[in-house]
PDB file with SEQRES, HELIX, SHEET and CRYST1 records, atoms N, CA, C and O in Angstrom:
SEQRES   1 A   81  UNK UNK UNK UNK UNK UNK UNK UNK UNK UNK UNK UNK UNK          
SEQRES   2 A   81  UNK UNK UNK UNK UNK UNK UNK UNK UNK UNK UNK UNK UNK          
SEQRES   3 A   81  UNK UNK UNK UNK UNK UNK UNK UNK UNK UNK UNK UNK UNK          
SEQRES   4 A   81  UNK UNK UNK UNK UNK UNK UNK UNK UNK UNK UNK UNK UNK          
SEQRES   5 A   81  UNK UNK UNK UNK UNK UNK UNK UNK UNK UNK UNK UNK UNK          
SEQRES   6 A   81  UNK UNK UNK UNK UNK UNK UNK UNK UNK UNK UNK UNK UNK          
SEQRES   7 A   81  UNK UNK UNK                                                  
HELIX    1 AA1 UNK A    7  UNK A   78  1                                  72    
CRYST1    1.000    1.000    1.000  90.00  90.00  90.00 P 1           1          
ATOM      1  N   UNK A   1     -37.083 -42.879 -16.061  1.00  0.00           N  
ATOM      2  CA  UNK A   1     -35.883 -43.630 -15.782  1.00  0.00           C  
ATOM      3  C   UNK A   1     -34.676 -42.722 -16.031  1.00  0.00           C  
ATOM      4  O   UNK A   1     -34.576 -42.056 -17.061  1.00  0.00           O  
ATOM      5  N   UNK A   2     -33.762 -42.720 -15.052  1.00  0.00           N  
ATOM      6  CA  UNK A   2     -32.577 -41.891 -15.207  1.00  0.00           C  
ATOM      7  C   UNK A   2     -31.527 -42.643 -15.997  1.00  0.00           C  
ATOM      8  O   UNK A   2     -31.413 -43.868 -15.955  1.00  0.00           O  
ATOM      9  N   UNK A   3     -30.784 -41.856 -16.704  1.00  0.00           N  
ATOM     10  CA  UNK A   3     -29.753 -42.435 -17.547  1.00  0.00           C  
ATOM     11  C   UNK A   3     -28.471 -42.565 -16.742  1.00  0.00           C  
ATOM     12  O   UNK A   3     -27.992 -41.578 -16.184  1.00  0.00           O  
ATOM     13  N   UNK A   4     -27.926 -43.728 -16.675  1.00  0.00           N  
ATOM     14  CA  UNK A   4     -26.673 -43.927 -15.951  1.00  0.00           C  
ATOM     15  C   UNK A   4     -25.516 -43.521 -16.847  1.00  0.00           C  
ATOM     16  O   UNK A   4     -25.502 -43.785 -18.050  1.00  0.00           O  
ATOM     17  N   UNK A   5     -24.560 -42.879 -16.225  1.00  0.00           N  
ATOM     18  CA  UNK A   5     -23.400 -42.418 -16.983  1.00  0.00           C  
ATOM     19  C   UNK A   5     -22.332 -43.499 -16.993  1.00  0.00           C  
ATOM     20  O   UNK A   5     -22.170 -44.263 -16.042  1.00  0.00           O  
ATOM     21  N   UNK A   6     -21.625 -43.532 -18.086  1.00  0.00           N  
ATOM     22  CA  UNK A   6     -20.538 -44.490 -18.187  1.00  0.00           C  
ATOM     23  C   UNK A   6     -19.351 -43.987 -17.391  1.00  0.00           C  
ATOM     24  O   UNK A   6     -19.277 -42.811 -17.033  1.00  0.00           O  
ATOM     25  N   UNK A   7     -18.450 -44.865 -17.126  1.00  0.00           N  
ATOM     26  CA  UNK A   7     -17.234 -44.493 -16.398  1.00  0.00           C  
ATOM     27  C   UNK A   7     -16.477 -43.423 -17.154  1.00  0.00           C  
ATOM     28  O   UNK A   7     -15.943 -42.495 -16.547  1.00  0.00           O  
ATOM     29  N   UNK A   8     -16.424 -43.536 -18.449  1.00  0.00           N  
ATOM     30  CA  UNK A   8     -15.724 -42.559 -19.282  1.00  0.00           C  
ATOM     31  C   UNK A   8     -16.356 -41.177 -19.132  1.00  0.00           C  
ATOM     32  O   UNK A   8     -15.640 -40.183 -19.005  1.00  0.00           O  
ATOM     33  N   UNK A   9     -17.672 -41.103 -19.147  1.00  0.00           N  
ATOM     34  CA  UNK A   9     -18.364 -39.827 -18.984  1.00  0.00           C  
ATOM     35  C   UNK A   9     -18.113 -39.236 -17.594  1.00  0.00           C  
ATOM     36  O   UNK A   9     -17.910 -38.030 -17.459  1.00  0.00           O  
ATOM     37  N   UNK A  10     -18.127 -40.069 -16.583  1.00  0.00           N  
ATOM     38  CA  UNK A  10     -17.871 -39.604 -15.216  1.00  0.00           C  
ATOM     39  C   UNK A  10     -16.446 -39.073 -15.079  1.00  0.00           C  
ATOM     40  O   UNK A  10     -16.219 -38.045 -14.440  1.00  0.00           O  
ATOM     41  N   UNK A  11     -15.496 -39.774 -15.677  1.00  0.00           N  
ATOM     42  CA  UNK A  11     -14.106 -39.331 -15.639  1.00  0.00           C  
ATOM     43  C   UNK A  11     -13.968 -38.007 -16.370  1.00  0.00           C  
ATOM     44  O   UNK A  11     -13.281 -37.102 -15.894  1.00  0.00           O  
ATOM     45  N   UNK A  12     -14.615 -37.886 -17.521  1.00  0.00           N  
ATOM     46  CA  UNK A  12     -14.563 -36.647 -18.289  1.00  0.00           C  
ATOM     47  C   UNK A  12     -15.135 -35.497 -17.467  1.00  0.00           C  
ATOM     48  O   UNK A  12     -14.518 -34.435 -17.397  1.00  0.00           O  
ATOM     49  N   UNK A  13     -16.293 -35.679 -16.846  1.00  0.00           N  
ATOM     50  CA  UNK A  13     -16.910 -34.631 -16.038  1.00  0.00           C  
ATOM     51  C   UNK A  13     -16.030 -34.265 -14.835  1.00  0.00           C  
ATOM     52  O   UNK A  13     -15.892 -33.094 -14.481  1.00  0.00           O  
ATOM     53  N   UNK A  14     -15.449 -35.280 -14.226  1.00  0.00           N  
ATOM     54  CA  UNK A  14     -14.582 -35.037 -13.077  1.00  0.00           C  
ATOM     55  C   UNK A  14     -13.358 -34.242 -13.498  1.00  0.00           C  
ATOM     56  O   UNK A  14     -12.966 -33.299 -12.810  1.00  0.00           O  
ATOM     57  N   UNK A  15     -12.752 -34.610 -14.617  1.00  0.00           N  
ATOM     58  CA  UNK A  15     -11.593 -33.864 -15.123  1.00  0.00           C  
ATOM     59  C   UNK A  15     -11.965 -32.424 -15.450  1.00  0.00           C  
ATOM     60  O   UNK A  15     -11.214 -31.496 -15.150  1.00  0.00           O  
ATOM     61  N   UNK A  16     -13.120 -32.248 -16.063  1.00  0.00           N  
ATOM     62  CA  UNK A  16     -13.585 -30.908 -16.393  1.00  0.00           C  
ATOM     63  C   UNK A  16     -13.771 -30.074 -15.121  1.00  0.00           C  
ATOM     64  O   UNK A  16     -13.378 -28.908 -15.066  1.00  0.00           O  
ATOM     65  N   UNK A  17     -14.368 -30.685 -14.115  1.00  0.00           N  
ATOM     66  CA  UNK A  17     -14.589 -29.978 -12.851  1.00  0.00           C  
ATOM     67  C   UNK A  17     -13.265 -29.644 -12.166  1.00  0.00           C  
ATOM     68  O   UNK A  17     -13.106 -28.552 -11.622  1.00  0.00           O  
ATOM     69  N   UNK A  18     -12.329 -30.566 -12.190  1.00  0.00           N  
ATOM     70  CA  UNK A  18     -11.023 -30.333 -11.578  1.00  0.00           C  
ATOM     71  C   UNK A  18     -10.291 -29.212 -12.314  1.00  0.00           C  
ATOM     72  O   UNK A  18      -9.662 -28.362 -11.684  1.00  0.00           O  
ATOM     73  N   UNK A  19     -10.370 -29.208 -13.628  1.00  0.00           N  
ATOM     74  CA  UNK A  19      -9.732 -28.140 -14.407  1.00  0.00           C  
ATOM     75  C   UNK A  19     -10.361 -26.783 -14.073  1.00  0.00           C  
ATOM     76  O   UNK A  19      -9.657 -25.782 -13.945  1.00  0.00           O  
ATOM     77  N   UNK A  20     -11.687 -26.758 -13.934  1.00  0.00           N  
ATOM     78  CA  UNK A  20     -12.368 -25.510 -13.587  1.00  0.00           C  
ATOM     79  C   UNK A  20     -11.924 -25.026 -12.203  1.00  0.00           C  
ATOM     80  O   UNK A  20     -11.660 -23.840 -12.006  1.00  0.00           O  
ATOM     81  N   UNK A  21     -11.848 -25.951 -11.258  1.00  0.00           N  
ATOM     82  CA  UNK A  21     -11.415 -25.595  -9.904  1.00  0.00           C  
ATOM     83  C   UNK A  21      -9.987 -25.066  -9.927  1.00  0.00           C  
ATOM     84  O   UNK A  21      -9.685 -24.074  -9.263  1.00  0.00           O  
ATOM     85  N   UNK A  22      -9.113 -25.712 -10.677  1.00  0.00           N  
ATOM     86  CA  UNK A  22      -7.724 -25.254 -10.773  1.00  0.00           C  
ATOM     87  C   UNK A  22      -7.655 -23.860 -11.386  1.00  0.00           C  
ATOM     88  O   UNK A  22      -6.879 -23.019 -10.932  1.00  0.00           O  
ATOM     89  N   UNK A  23      -8.462 -23.613 -12.412  1.00  0.00           N  
ATOM     90  CA  UNK A  23      -8.486 -22.297 -13.054  1.00  0.00           C  
ATOM     91  C   UNK A  23      -8.956 -21.234 -12.055  1.00  0.00           C  
ATOM     92  O   UNK A  23      -8.389 -20.143 -11.995  1.00  0.00           O  
ATOM     93  N   UNK A  24      -9.981 -21.549 -11.282  1.00  0.00           N  
ATOM     94  CA  UNK A  24     -10.479 -20.595 -10.290  1.00  0.00           C  
ATOM     95  C   UNK A  24      -9.423 -20.337  -9.202  1.00  0.00           C  
ATOM     96  O   UNK A  24      -9.264 -19.201  -8.753  1.00  0.00           O  
ATOM     97  N   UNK A  25      -8.718 -21.365  -8.786  1.00  0.00           N  
ATOM     98  CA  UNK A  25      -7.661 -21.198  -7.783  1.00  0.00           C  
ATOM     99  C   UNK A  25      -6.527 -20.332  -8.327  1.00  0.00           C  
ATOM    100  O   UNK A  25      -5.971 -19.509  -7.600  1.00  0.00           O  
ATOM    101  N   UNK A  26      -6.182 -20.514  -9.596  1.00  0.00           N  
ATOM    102  CA  UNK A  26      -5.146 -19.681 -10.211  1.00  0.00           C  
ATOM    103  C   UNK A  26      -5.584 -18.217 -10.257  1.00  0.00           C  
ATOM    104  O   UNK A  26      -4.787 -17.317  -9.994  1.00  0.00           O  
ATOM    105  N   UNK A  27      -6.850 -17.988 -10.592  1.00  0.00           N  
ATOM    106  CA  UNK A  27      -7.359 -16.609 -10.604  1.00  0.00           C  
ATOM    107  C   UNK A  27      -7.319 -16.002  -9.213  1.00  0.00           C  
ATOM    108  O   UNK A  27      -6.939 -14.844  -9.040  1.00  0.00           O  
ATOM    109  N   UNK A  28      -7.714 -16.789  -8.226  1.00  0.00           N  
ATOM    110  CA  UNK A  28      -7.693 -16.286  -6.853  1.00  0.00           C  
ATOM    111  C   UNK A  28      -6.270 -15.960  -6.407  1.00  0.00           C  
ATOM    112  O   UNK A  28      -6.031 -14.956  -5.735  1.00  0.00           O  
ATOM    113  N   UNK A  29      -5.337 -16.817  -6.789  1.00  0.00           N  
ATOM    114  CA  UNK A  29      -3.937 -16.588  -6.434  1.00  0.00           C  
ATOM    115  C   UNK A  29      -3.416 -15.321  -7.107  1.00  0.00           C  
ATOM    116  O   UNK A  29      -2.701 -14.533  -6.489  1.00  0.00           O  
ATOM    117  N   UNK A  30      -3.777 -15.129  -8.373  1.00  0.00           N  
ATOM    118  CA  UNK A  30      -3.356 -13.925  -9.092  1.00  0.00           C  
ATOM    119  C   UNK A  30      -3.952 -12.681  -8.443  1.00  0.00           C  
ATOM    120  O   UNK A  30      -3.272 -11.665  -8.306  1.00  0.00           O  
ATOM    121  N   UNK A  31      -5.209 -12.757  -8.046  1.00  0.00           N  
ATOM    122  CA  UNK A  31      -5.848 -11.628  -7.375  1.00  0.00           C  
ATOM    123  C   UNK A  31      -5.182 -11.364  -6.035  1.00  0.00           C  
ATOM    124  O   UNK A  31      -5.003 -10.211  -5.641  1.00  0.00           O  
ATOM    125  N   UNK A  32      -4.814 -12.432  -5.334  1.00  0.00           N  
ATOM    126  CA  UNK A  32      -4.139 -12.285  -4.048  1.00  0.00           C  
ATOM    127  C   UNK A  32      -2.780 -11.617  -4.237  1.00  0.00           C  
ATOM    128  O   UNK A  32      -2.405 -10.747  -3.451  1.00  0.00           O  
ATOM    129  N   UNK A  33      -2.043 -12.013  -5.269  1.00  0.00           N  
ATOM    130  CA  UNK A  33      -0.742 -11.409  -5.551  1.00  0.00           C  
ATOM    131  C   UNK A  33      -0.911  -9.941  -5.929  1.00  0.00           C  
ATOM    132  O   UNK A  33      -0.108  -9.099  -5.529  1.00  0.00           O  
ATOM    133  N   UNK A  34      -1.956  -9.633  -6.702  1.00  0.00           N  
ATOM    134  CA  UNK A  34      -2.226  -8.248  -7.077  1.00  0.00           C  
ATOM    135  C   UNK A  34      -2.577  -7.423  -5.836  1.00  0.00           C  
ATOM    136  O   UNK A  34      -2.134  -6.284  -5.687  1.00  0.00           O  
ATOM    137  N   UNK A  35      -3.373  -8.012  -4.957  1.00  0.00           N  
ATOM    138  CA  UNK A  35      -3.734  -7.330  -3.713  1.00  0.00           C  
ATOM    139  C   UNK A  35      -2.491  -7.070  -2.869  1.00  0.00           C  
ATOM    140  O   UNK A  35      -2.318  -5.976  -2.332  1.00  0.00           O  
ATOM    141  N   UNK A  36      -1.629  -8.074  -2.754  1.00  0.00           N  
ATOM    142  CA  UNK A  36      -0.396  -7.920  -1.978  1.00  0.00           C  
ATOM    143  C   UNK A  36       0.486  -6.821  -2.575  1.00  0.00           C  
ATOM    144  O   UNK A  36       1.075  -6.028  -1.840  1.00  0.00           O  
ATOM    145  N   UNK A  37       0.573  -6.776  -3.901  1.00  0.00           N  
ATOM    146  CA  UNK A  37       1.377  -5.745  -4.560  1.00  0.00           C  
ATOM    147  C   UNK A  37       0.801  -4.360  -4.283  1.00  0.00           C  
ATOM    148  O   UNK A  37       1.545  -3.417  -4.013  1.00  0.00           O  
ATOM    149  N   UNK A  38      -0.516  -4.240  -4.350  1.00  0.00           N  
ATOM    150  CA  UNK A  38      -1.149  -2.947  -4.057  1.00  0.00           C  
ATOM    151  C   UNK A  38      -0.947  -2.560  -2.596  1.00  0.00           C  
ATOM    152  O   UNK A  38      -0.739  -1.387  -2.284  1.00  0.00           O  
ATOM    153  N   UNK A  39      -1.008  -3.536  -1.712  1.00  0.00           N  
ATOM    154  CA  UNK A  39      -0.793  -3.266  -0.295  1.00  0.00           C  
ATOM    155  C   UNK A  39       0.641  -2.797  -0.043  1.00  0.00           C  
ATOM    156  O   UNK A  39       0.862  -1.859   0.724  1.00  0.00           O  
ATOM    157  N   UNK A  40       1.615  -3.447  -0.686  1.00  0.00           N  
ATOM    158  CA  UNK A  40       3.007  -3.020  -0.548  1.00  0.00           C  
ATOM    159  C   UNK A  40       3.203  -1.603  -1.081  1.00  0.00           C  
ATOM    160  O   UNK A  40       3.923  -0.804  -0.482  1.00  0.00           O  
ATOM    161  N   UNK A  41       2.559  -1.292  -2.212  1.00  0.00           N  
ATOM    162  CA  UNK A  41       2.660   0.055  -2.786  1.00  0.00           C  
ATOM    163  C   UNK A  41       2.056   1.078  -1.826  1.00  0.00           C  
ATOM    164  O   UNK A  41       2.612   2.160  -1.641  1.00  0.00           O  
ATOM    165  N   UNK A  42       0.936   0.743  -1.225  1.00  0.00           N  
ATOM    166  CA  UNK A  42       0.294   1.651  -0.274  1.00  0.00           C  
ATOM    167  C   UNK A  42       1.180   1.865   0.954  1.00  0.00           C  
ATOM    168  O   UNK A  42       1.306   2.988   1.441  1.00  0.00           O  
ATOM    169  N   UNK A  43       1.787   0.798   1.448  1.00  0.00           N  
ATOM    170  CA  UNK A  43       2.677   0.928   2.608  1.00  0.00           C  
ATOM    171  C   UNK A  43       3.886   1.796   2.259  1.00  0.00           C  
ATOM    172  O   UNK A  43       4.334   2.594   3.082  1.00  0.00           O  
ATOM    173  N   UNK A  44       4.411   1.643   1.049  1.00  0.00           N  
ATOM    174  CA  UNK A  44       5.529   2.478   0.607  1.00  0.00           C  
ATOM    175  C   UNK A  44       5.118   3.930   0.506  1.00  0.00           C  
ATOM    176  O   UNK A  44       5.874   4.825   0.885  1.00  0.00           O  
ATOM    177  N   UNK A  45       3.915   4.168  -0.008  1.00  0.00           N  
ATOM    178  CA  UNK A  45       3.402   5.536  -0.123  1.00  0.00           C  
ATOM    179  C   UNK A  45       3.236   6.154   1.262  1.00  0.00           C  
ATOM    180  O   UNK A  45       3.590   7.314   1.474  1.00  0.00           O  
ATOM    181  N   UNK A  46       2.699   5.381   2.201  1.00  0.00           N  
ATOM    182  CA  UNK A  46       2.516   5.899   3.564  1.00  0.00           C  
ATOM    183  C   UNK A  46       3.858   6.223   4.204  1.00  0.00           C  
ATOM    184  O   UNK A  46       3.988   7.244   4.879  1.00  0.00           O  
ATOM    185  N   UNK A  47       4.844   5.381   4.006  1.00  0.00           N  
ATOM    186  CA  UNK A  47       6.174   5.633   4.563  1.00  0.00           C  
ATOM    187  C   UNK A  47       6.777   6.886   3.934  1.00  0.00           C  
ATOM    188  O   UNK A  47       7.418   7.688   4.613  1.00  0.00           O  
ATOM    189  N   UNK A  48       6.565   7.043   2.631  1.00  0.00           N  
ATOM    190  CA  UNK A  48       7.077   8.226   1.931  1.00  0.00           C  
ATOM    191  C   UNK A  48       6.413   9.488   2.481  1.00  0.00           C  
ATOM    192  O   UNK A  48       7.087  10.489   2.722  1.00  0.00           O  
ATOM    193  N   UNK A  49       5.105   9.446   2.678  1.00  0.00           N  
ATOM    194  CA  UNK A  49       4.379  10.603   3.209  1.00  0.00           C  
ATOM    195  C   UNK A  49       4.837  10.911   4.634  1.00  0.00           C  
ATOM    196  O   UNK A  49       4.983  12.078   4.998  1.00  0.00           O  
ATOM    197  N   UNK A  50       5.061   9.884   5.435  1.00  0.00           N  
ATOM    198  CA  UNK A  50       5.539  10.099   6.801  1.00  0.00           C  
ATOM    199  C   UNK A  50       6.913  10.753   6.771  1.00  0.00           C  
ATOM    200  O   UNK A  50       7.196  11.631   7.587  1.00  0.00           O  
ATOM    201  N   UNK A  51       7.767  10.342   5.848  1.00  0.00           N  
ATOM    202  CA  UNK A  51       9.089  10.954   5.692  1.00  0.00           C  
ATOM    203  C   UNK A  51       8.980  12.415   5.289  1.00  0.00           C  
ATOM    204  O   UNK A  51       9.713  13.268   5.791  1.00  0.00           O  
ATOM    205  N   UNK A  52       8.048  12.695   4.370  1.00  0.00           N  
ATOM    206  CA  UNK A  52       7.836  14.081   3.950  1.00  0.00           C  
ATOM    207  C   UNK A  52       7.355  14.931   5.128  1.00  0.00           C  
ATOM    208  O   UNK A  52       7.793  16.069   5.301  1.00  0.00           O  
ATOM    209  N   UNK A  53       6.458  14.375   5.929  1.00  0.00           N  
ATOM    210  CA  UNK A  53       5.953  15.110   7.091  1.00  0.00           C  
ATOM    211  C   UNK A  53       7.081  15.390   8.085  1.00  0.00           C  
ATOM    212  O   UNK A  53       7.153  16.477   8.657  1.00  0.00           O  
ATOM    213  N   UNK A  54       7.961  14.406   8.287  1.00  0.00           N  
ATOM    214  CA  UNK A  54       9.095  14.617   9.201  1.00  0.00           C  
ATOM    215  C   UNK A  54      10.024  15.696   8.664  1.00  0.00           C  
ATOM    216  O   UNK A  54      10.496  16.547   9.418  1.00  0.00           O  
ATOM    217  N   UNK A  55      10.290  15.662   7.347  1.00  0.00           N  
ATOM    218  CA  UNK A  55      11.152  16.680   6.752  1.00  0.00           C  
ATOM    219  C   UNK A  55      10.519  18.065   6.877  1.00  0.00           C  
ATOM    220  O   UNK A  55      11.197  19.037   7.214  1.00  0.00           O  
ATOM    221  N   UNK A  56       9.227  18.148   6.605  1.00  0.00           N  
ATOM    222  CA  UNK A  56       8.527  19.422   6.714  1.00  0.00           C  
ATOM    223  C   UNK A  56       8.560  19.931   8.144  1.00  0.00           C  
ATOM    224  O   UNK A  56       8.755  21.123   8.378  1.00  0.00           O  
ATOM    225  N   UNK A  57       8.372  19.040   9.091  1.00  0.00           N  
ATOM    226  CA  UNK A  57       8.419  19.417  10.508  1.00  0.00           C  
ATOM    227  C   UNK A  57       9.807  19.938  10.875  1.00  0.00           C  
ATOM    228  O   UNK A  57       9.928  20.929  11.595  1.00  0.00           O  
ATOM    229  N   UNK A  58      10.839  19.284  10.390  1.00  0.00           N  
ATOM    230  CA  UNK A  58      12.214  19.713  10.664  1.00  0.00           C  
ATOM    231  C   UNK A  58      12.490  21.074  10.041  1.00  0.00           C  
ATOM    232  O   UNK A  58      13.092  21.938  10.678  1.00  0.00           O  
ATOM    233  N   UNK A  59      12.052  21.268   8.797  1.00  0.00           N  
ATOM    234  CA  UNK A  59      12.240  22.551   8.120  1.00  0.00           C  
ATOM    235  C   UNK A  59      11.473  23.643   8.861  1.00  0.00           C  
ATOM    236  O   UNK A  59      11.992  24.742   9.055  1.00  0.00           O  
ATOM    237  N   UNK A  60      10.260  23.353   9.269  1.00  0.00           N  
ATOM    238  CA  UNK A  60       9.455  24.340   9.999  1.00  0.00           C  
ATOM    239  C   UNK A  60      10.118  24.723  11.314  1.00  0.00           C  
ATOM    240  O   UNK A  60      10.168  25.898  11.676  1.00  0.00           O  
ATOM    241  N   UNK A  61      10.621  23.731  12.020  1.00  0.00           N  
ATOM    242  CA  UNK A  61      11.292  24.010  13.288  1.00  0.00           C  
ATOM    243  C   UNK A  61      12.544  24.851  13.058  1.00  0.00           C  
ATOM    244  O   UNK A  61      12.815  25.789  13.808  1.00  0.00           O  
ATOM    245  N   UNK A  62      13.300  24.516  12.027  1.00  0.00           N  
ATOM    246  CA  UNK A  62      14.507  25.283  11.703  1.00  0.00           C  
ATOM    247  C   UNK A  62      14.167  26.713  11.311  1.00  0.00           C  
ATOM    248  O   UNK A  62      14.826  27.655  11.750  1.00  0.00           O  
ATOM    249  N   UNK A  63      13.135  26.876  10.481  1.00  0.00           N  
ATOM    250  CA  UNK A  63      12.719  28.218  10.069  1.00  0.00           C  
ATOM    251  C   UNK A  63      12.225  29.016  11.268  1.00  0.00           C  
ATOM    252  O   UNK A  63      12.511  30.208  11.386  1.00  0.00           O  
ATOM    253  N   UNK A  64      11.495  28.368  12.144  1.00  0.00           N  
ATOM    254  CA  UNK A  64      11.007  29.045  13.350  1.00  0.00           C  
ATOM    255  C   UNK A  64      12.152  29.501  14.230  1.00  0.00           C  
ATOM    256  O   UNK A  64      12.108  30.593  14.796  1.00  0.00           O  
ATOM    257  N   UNK A  65      13.170  28.677  14.346  1.00  0.00           N  
ATOM    258  CA  UNK A  65      14.350  29.048  15.130  1.00  0.00           C  
ATOM    259  C   UNK A  65      15.075  30.235  14.524  1.00  0.00           C  
ATOM    260  O   UNK A  65      15.499  31.143  15.240  1.00  0.00           O  
ATOM    261  N   UNK A  66      15.216  30.230  13.222  1.00  0.00           N  
ATOM    262  CA  UNK A  66      15.896  31.343  12.535  1.00  0.00           C  
ATOM    263  C   UNK A  66      15.096  32.632  12.705  1.00  0.00           C  
ATOM    264  O   UNK A  66      15.657  33.672  13.050  1.00  0.00           O  
ATOM    265  N   UNK A  67      13.785  32.566  12.462  1.00  0.00           N  
ATOM    266  CA  UNK A  67      12.940  33.751  12.618  1.00  0.00           C  
ATOM    267  C   UNK A  67      12.985  34.248  14.061  1.00  0.00           C  
ATOM    268  O   UNK A  67      13.083  35.452  14.298  1.00  0.00           O  
ATOM    269  N   UNK A  68      12.915  33.345  15.010  1.00  0.00           N  
ATOM    270  CA  UNK A  68      13.000  33.730  16.424  1.00  0.00           C  
ATOM    271  C   UNK A  68      14.322  34.406  16.739  1.00  0.00           C  
ATOM    272  O   UNK A  68      14.348  35.389  17.480  1.00  0.00           O  
ATOM    273  N   UNK A  69      15.404  33.909  16.200  1.00  0.00           N  
ATOM    274  CA  UNK A  69      16.720  34.503  16.415  1.00  0.00           C  
ATOM    275  C   UNK A  69      16.815  35.895  15.827  1.00  0.00           C  
ATOM    276  O   UNK A  69      17.350  36.815  16.447  1.00  0.00           O  
ATOM    277  N   UNK A  70      16.281  36.037  14.603  1.00  0.00           N  
ATOM    278  CA  UNK A  70      16.300  37.349  13.951  1.00  0.00           C  
ATOM    279  C   UNK A  70      15.469  38.343  14.766  1.00  0.00           C  
ATOM    280  O   UNK A  70      15.899  39.477  14.980  1.00  0.00           O  
ATOM    281  N   UNK A  71      14.301  37.934  15.213  1.00  0.00           N  
ATOM    282  CA  UNK A  71      13.451  38.815  16.020  1.00  0.00           C  
ATOM    283  C   UNK A  71      14.169  39.189  17.309  1.00  0.00           C  
ATOM    284  O   UNK A  71      14.117  40.350  17.715  1.00  0.00           O  
ATOM    285  N   UNK A  72      14.833  38.249  17.962  1.00  0.00           N  
ATOM    286  CA  UNK A  72      15.557  38.543  19.201  1.00  0.00           C  
ATOM    287  C   UNK A  72      16.668  39.553  18.957  1.00  0.00           C  
ATOM    288  O   UNK A  72      16.865  40.472  19.752  1.00  0.00           O  
ATOM    289  N   UNK A  73      17.393  39.383  17.861  1.00  0.00           N  
ATOM    290  CA  UNK A  73      18.466  40.330  17.532  1.00  0.00           C  
ATOM    291  C   UNK A  73      17.882  41.716  17.264  1.00  0.00           C  
ATOM    292  O   UNK A  73      18.413  42.716  17.746  1.00  0.00           O  
ATOM    293  N   UNK A  74      16.777  41.780  16.489  1.00  0.00           N  
ATOM    294  CA  UNK A  74      16.146  43.064  16.187  1.00  0.00           C  
ATOM    295  C   UNK A  74      15.636  43.754  17.459  1.00  0.00           C  
ATOM    296  O   UNK A  74      15.785  44.966  17.609  1.00  0.00           O  
ATOM    297  N   UNK A  75      15.053  43.006  18.347  1.00  0.00           N  
ATOM    298  CA  UNK A  75      14.573  43.576  19.618  1.00  0.00           C  
ATOM    299  C   UNK A  75      15.751  44.108  20.420  1.00  0.00           C  
ATOM    300  O   UNK A  75      15.677  45.182  21.018  1.00  0.00           O  
ATOM    301  N   UNK A  76      16.815  43.362  20.425  1.00  0.00           N  
ATOM    302  CA  UNK A  76      18.022  43.759  21.176  1.00  0.00           C  
ATOM    303  C   UNK A  76      18.611  45.033  20.573  1.00  0.00           C  
ATOM    304  O   UNK A  76      18.956  45.970  21.293  1.00  0.00           O  
ATOM    305  N   UNK A  77      18.724  45.054  19.227  1.00  0.00           N  
ATOM    306  CA  UNK A  77      19.332  46.197  18.562  1.00  0.00           C  
ATOM    307  C   UNK A  77      18.430  47.419  18.650  1.00  0.00           C  
ATOM    308  O   UNK A  77      18.883  48.507  19.005  1.00  0.00           O  
ATOM    309  N   UNK A  78      17.160  47.239  18.329  1.00  0.00           N  
ATOM    310  CA  UNK A  78      16.226  48.374  18.320  1.00  0.00           C  
ATOM    311  C   UNK A  78      15.836  48.808  19.727  1.00  0.00           C  
ATOM    312  O   UNK A  78      15.484  49.966  19.953  1.00  0.00           O  
ATOM    313  N   UNK A  79      15.898  47.895  20.647  1.00  0.00           N  
ATOM    314  CA  UNK A  79      15.547  48.214  22.028  1.00  0.00           C  
ATOM    315  C   UNK A  79      16.677  48.893  22.775  1.00  0.00           C  
ATOM    316  O   UNK A  79      16.497  49.371  23.895  1.00  0.00           O  
ATOM    317  N   UNK A  80      17.797  48.932  22.172  1.00  0.00           N  
ATOM    318  CA  UNK A  80      18.944  49.610  22.768  1.00  0.00           C  
ATOM    319  C   UNK A  80      19.584  48.819  23.876  1.00  0.00           C  
ATOM    320  O   UNK A  80      20.339  49.370  24.676  1.00  0.00           O  
ATOM    321  N   UNK A  81      19.297  47.538  23.937  1.00  0.00           N  
ATOM    322  CA  UNK A  81      19.747  46.723  25.034  1.00  0.00           C  
ATOM    323  C   UNK A  81      21.131  46.314  24.941  1.00  0.00           C  
ATOM    324  O   UNK A  81      21.629  45.614  25.823  1.00  0.00           O  
TER     325      UNK A  81                                                      
END                                                                             
């Protein structure tokens, strides 16, 4: 024979289950916020790296132009042109 639970016991179990569910939802929300924060940090890092690459590309292009100019002047001067 199964034991029937009283209304008080059922309410207690239901409250306990609801509290557990709420606790799990809070943990999930905290994990979601942590994930979002990490994602934002990663996006910021990627943007920073892209900026560094653009700066490096600009510096390289500028250095190449300067070296090319110096070589052209040297060829002109040494070539007697």
